[in-house]
N, C-alpha and C positions, 0 to 999 in steps of 0.2 A: 056923873053928865054920861047919859044911857047911850048908845050908840042906836044912830036911826034903823028901823030896821028892815031898809032896803039896801042898806050901806054892801058898797061891791066888795066882796071879801078877795083877797090877792088868791094868786093859785097858790096849790098846796101841792108840793112832788116830793118823793122820798127815793133815793138810788140806791142798793146795799149790794156791794162787789163783794163775793168771797167771806161774810161776814166780818170784814178787817176795813172796809173805806167804805163812810154811809154818807151821800148828800143828801141835802136837804134846803127846798127852797120854800119859798112862801114863811120865812121865820121871821117874827117880829121882834123877839126879845129872847134872849139867854137869860133862865131865873138863876143856875145855878150849875157848878160843874168841879168836876175831881176828877179824878182817876176809873175811876168804878160807875157814876153816873152824870149824865148831862140833861139839864132840863129847859128845852127848848118851848117855847111857845106862840103859837100861829091864830089865824084866824078862823082855824076850825077846832080849835082847843090848842092842852099842851102834848106835848111829846117825851116822855121819859125813855132816855136810852141809856142801857144796861149793859156793863160787859167788864175789861179790866184793861190797864195800860190805855186808856181811853184820851185823845188829844185833838186838841180844836184846832184843825192844821189849816182851816181858812174860816173868818167871820167878817162879814159885810152885811149889816144890818140896815142899809143903805138899798143892798138890793135884794135882800131877804134871803142870803145864802149861806148857808155852815157846812162844811167837810170836816168828818171825825174819823180819825184812825184808830185803830184799835181791833182787840175782840171782841166783837158786839155780841153778845145774848139775847136779849129782848129790847124791844119797840115796847113802847104802853102808853096808846089815848088817853087822856084824860078829857072831861066836858069841860070846854070855853071857859066856864064860870071861875074853873080853879084859879087863874091870875087875879081874878079879883079878890080873892080869898086870902089871908095873913097866911103866913109861913108855917105858925104855930097850927093854923088849922089842916093846913093840907099834911102838915106832920103826926098828927094823931089822928085821919079821916075816920 
């Protein structure tokens, strides 16, 4: 089912402290996670966090809050339509 064009998007904010503590608000879903990457989905697209020793220390999809600690080396945004594509399509694009 397609979203209405005038649907209200949740606010999305990102805060990074010393490249070791990332707080993200406005998260709808967590696609995947391990110690080297975390894939988050927001109303504004996907957010892939890469690094080492990553750990999700807080996760509340009810409020849309995620806190990640570890050594953060990159944050990469993808288009909003990536969530609707299959896992293999995203891996092999």
